[in-house]
C-alpha positions in Angstrom: 49.1 31.7 -14.4 48.0 30.5 -17.8 51.3 28.5 -18.2 50.7 26.9 -14.8 47.2 25.9 -15.9 48.5 24.4 -19.1 51.1 22.4 -17.3 48.5 21.1 -14.8 45.6 20.8 -17.3 44.2 17.5 -15.8 44.0 19.1 -12.3 42.3 22.2 -13.7 39.8 20.0 -15.5 38.9 18.2 -12.3 38.3 21.6 -10.6 36.2 22.7 -13.6 34.1 19.5 -13.5 33.1 20.1 -9.9 32.3 23.7 -10.5 30.2 22.7 -13.6 28.3 20.2 -11.5 27.5 22.9 -9.0 26.4 25.4 -11.6 24.2 22.9 -13.4 22.2 22.1 -10.2 22.2 25.4 -8.4 18.9 27.4 -8.4 18.8 30.4 -10.7 22.1 29.4 -12.4 20.7 26.1 -13.7 17.5 27.5 -15.4 17.2 27.1 -19.2 17.1 30.9 -19.7 20.8 31.0 -18.8 22.7 30.1 -21.9 25.1 27.2 -21.8 27.9 29.6 -22.9 27.3 31.6 -19.7 27.4 28.5 -17.6 30.6 27.3 -19.1 32.1 30.7 -18.8 31.1 30.9 -15.1 32.6 27.5 -14.6 35.9 28.4 -16.1 36.0 31.7 -14.1 35.4 29.9 -10.8 38.0 27.2 -11.7 40.5 29.9 -12.6 40.1 31.6 -9.2 40.1 28.3 -7.2 43.0 26.7 -9.0 45.9 28.5 -7.1 44.3 27.7 -3.7 43.8 23.9 -4.2 46.3 21.1 -3.4 45.6 18.1 -5.6 48.8 16.2 -4.7 46.6 13.3 -3.7 45.4 12.8 -7.3 48.9 12.9 -8.8 49.4 9.0 -8.6 46.2 8.6 -10.7 47.2 11.0 -13.4 49.6 9.8 -16.1 52.8 11.6 -16.7 52.2 11.8 -20.5 48.9 13.6 -19.9 46.7 10.8 -21.4 43.3 10.3 -19.9 43.0 6.9 -18.2 40.1 5.1 -16.7 41.1 6.1 -13.2 41.2 9.7 -14.2 37.7 9.4 -15.7 36.4 8.0 -12.4 38.0 10.9 -10.6 36.3 13.4 -12.9 33.0 11.5 -12.4 33.5 11.8 -8.6 34.3 15.5 -8.7 31.2 16.1 -10.8 29.1 14.1 -8.3 30.4 16.3 -5.4 29.3 19.4 -7.3 25.9 18.0 -8.0 25.4 17.0 -4.4 26.3 20.5 -3.2 24.0 22.1 -5.7 21.2 19.6 -4.9 21.4 20.4 -1.2 21.0 24.1 -1.9 18.1 23.3 -4.1 16.5 21.4 -1.2 16.7 24.6 1.0 14.9 26.5 -1.7 12.3 23.7 -2.1 11.3 24.2 1.5 10.1 27.7 0.8 8.3 26.7 -2.4 6.6 23.8 -0.6 5.4 26.1 2.2 3.5 28.1 -0.4 2.0 24.9 -1.8 0.8 23.8 1.6 -1.6 26.7 2.2 -2.3 27.6 -1.5 -5.1 25.1 -1.6 -6.9 26.6 1.4 -6.5 30.1 -0.1 -8.1 29.0 -3.3 -5.0 29.4 -5.4 -4.3 25.7 -6.0 -5.8 25.9 -9.5 -3.5 28.8 -10.5 -0.4 26.8 -11.2 1.9 28.1 -13.8 5.5 27.3 -14.9 8.0 28.6 -12.4 11.3 29.5 -14.1 13.3 29.4 -10.9 12.3 25.9 -9.7 11.5 24.7 -13.3 8.3 23.0 -12.2 4.6 23.7 -12.2 4.1 25.7 -9.0 1.2 27.6 -7.3 1.4 31.4 -7.2 2.2 31.4 -3.5 5.0 28.9 -4.0 6.5 31.1 -6.7 6.2 34.1 -4.4 8.1 32.4 -1.5 10.6 31.0 -3.9 11.3 34.5 -5.4 11.6 36.1 -2.0 14.1 33.4 -0.9 16.1 33.9 -4.1 16.2 37.7 -3.4 17.3 37.1 0.2 19.9 34.6 -1.1 21.4 37.2 -3.4 21.1 40.2 -1.1 22.6 38.5 1.9 25.7 37.5 -0.2 25.1 33.8 0.3 25.8 33.2 -3.4 29.3 34.9 -2.9 29.9 32.8 0.2 28.9 29.6 -1.7 31.3 30.3 -4.6 34.2 32.0 -2.8 34.3 30.1 0.6 32.2 27.0 0.6 33.3 25.7 -2.8 37.0 26.4 -2.0 36.7 24.7 1.4 35.1 21.7 -0.2 38.3 21.1 -2.2 40.4 21.2 1.0 38.3 18.6 2.8 36.4 16.5 0.3 37.6 14.7 -2.8 36.4 11.8 -5.0 38.3 9.2 -2.9 36.8 10.3 0.4 33.4 10.4 -1.3 33.5 6.6 -1.8 34.7 5.9 1.7 32.0 8.2 3.3 29.1 7.2 1.1 26.9 6.3 4.1 27.4 9.7 5.6 26.5 11.3 2.3 23.3 9.3 2.0 22.3 10.2 5.6 23.1 13.8 4.9 20.8 13.9 1.9 18.0 12.1 3.7 18.2 14.5 6.7 18.0 17.4 4.2 14.8 16.1 2.8 13.4 15.7 6.3 14.4 19.2 7.1 12.7 20.4 3.9 9.2 19.3 5.1 9.9 20.5 8.6 10.8 24.0 7.5 7.9 24.2 5.0 5.5 23.2 7.8 6.9 25.8 10.2 6.6 28.6 7.6 3.1 27.7 6.6 1.7 26.7 10.0 0.4 30.2 11.0 -1.5 30.7 7.8 -2.8 27.1 7.6 -4.0 27.2 11.2 -5.8 30.5 10.7 -7.4 29.3 7.5 -8.6 26.1 9.2 -10.3 28.2 11.9 -11.9 30.4 9.3 -13.2 27.4 7.4 -14.7 25.8 10.6 -16.3 29.2 11.5 -17.8 29.6 8.0 -19.1 26.0 8.1 -20.8 26.6 11.5 -22.3 29.9 10.4 -23.6 28.5 7.1 -25.4 25.7 9.0 -26.8 28.2 11.5 -28.0 30.7 8.8 -28.1 29.0 5.3 -29.7 32.0 3.7 -26.6 34.1 4.3 -24.6 32.0 1.7 -21.4 32.5 3.7 -19.5 29.8 1.7 -19.4 32.1 -1.4 -17.8 34.8 0.8 -15.4 32.4 2.3 -12.7 32.4 -0.4 -12.3 36.2 -0.6 -12.1 36.3 3.2 -9.4 33.6 3.2 -7.4 35.4 0.6 -7.5 38.7 2.4 -6.7 37.1 5.7 -3.8 35.1 4.2 -2.2 38.2 2.6 -2.7 40.1 5.9 -0.9 37.3 7.8 1.9 37.2 5.3 2.3 41.0 5.4 2.3 40.9 9.2 4.8 38.1 9.5 7.0 39.0 6.6 10.0 40.2 8.7 9.9 37.0 10.8 9.6 34.9 7.6 12.6 36.7 6.1 14.6 36.0 9.3 13.6 32.4 9.0 14.8 32.3 5.5 18.2 33.7 6.5 18.4 31.2 9.4 17.6 28.3 7.0 20.4 29.4 4.7 22.8 29.7 7.6 21.8 26.3 9.1 22.0 24.7 5.6 25.5 26.0 4.9 26.6 25.0 8.4 25.4 21.4 7.8 27.1 21.4 4.4 30.4 22.5 6.1 29.9 19.8 8.7 29.5 17.2 5.9 32.8 18.3 4.3 34.6 18.1 7.6 33.3 14.7 8.6 33.9 13.2 5.1 37.4 14.6 5.1 38.1 13.1 8.5 36.8 9.7 7.4 39.3 9.8 4.5 42.2 10.8 6.8 
């Protein structure tokens, strides 16, 4: 196996470039706490496993027989890295929907000021955004979506998508990313809608009662009530929220598979 890799080193490098682009943009694996040595090692391990299953005969005319790196080969490597980045970026969009859902109702809960650095998303995030992001990451790992991404989706992408087809299907790629951003806000709104609607009703009720009986000072009691009600709703709807997370991952991976299929068909 090692001899075959040495004889086809340019092909192995193209596979490693795509895997490295995915690792550098994928949530959890791209955080700064993960050392660069671990990222490079994971990239090499994935490329080693994928190499026997990939047919790169289409790239052979662009690779010199003497093994020298040409300008065409550099463009192929850039395209392979871009495919990996796009794949990891779309998975990041799926996670961003859960984090955005927490941000939507964190302000009404009174947690908007409690923003700290989130190591998973690598941005300043309210506490509820971090909570939903952490739950989504646990579901992502527990449901074996990470294994599916590395073992099946990444291997399938080599069979249907390459740097040449990426240029021909650039319009499909742009539409795919824009639709992913649209779906981000739609999913975040669906997740946060029950909590946001309930908190709006509580705010309206508190405002009416404070006008009717100002001496009761209900506004000072409003924030503890909103926090308790919000956590009660999250606890009550947690099974449904988890199912929605799983459905979002399934729909996202199906859309990613559809992109690979359509892009490969355009090239053919």
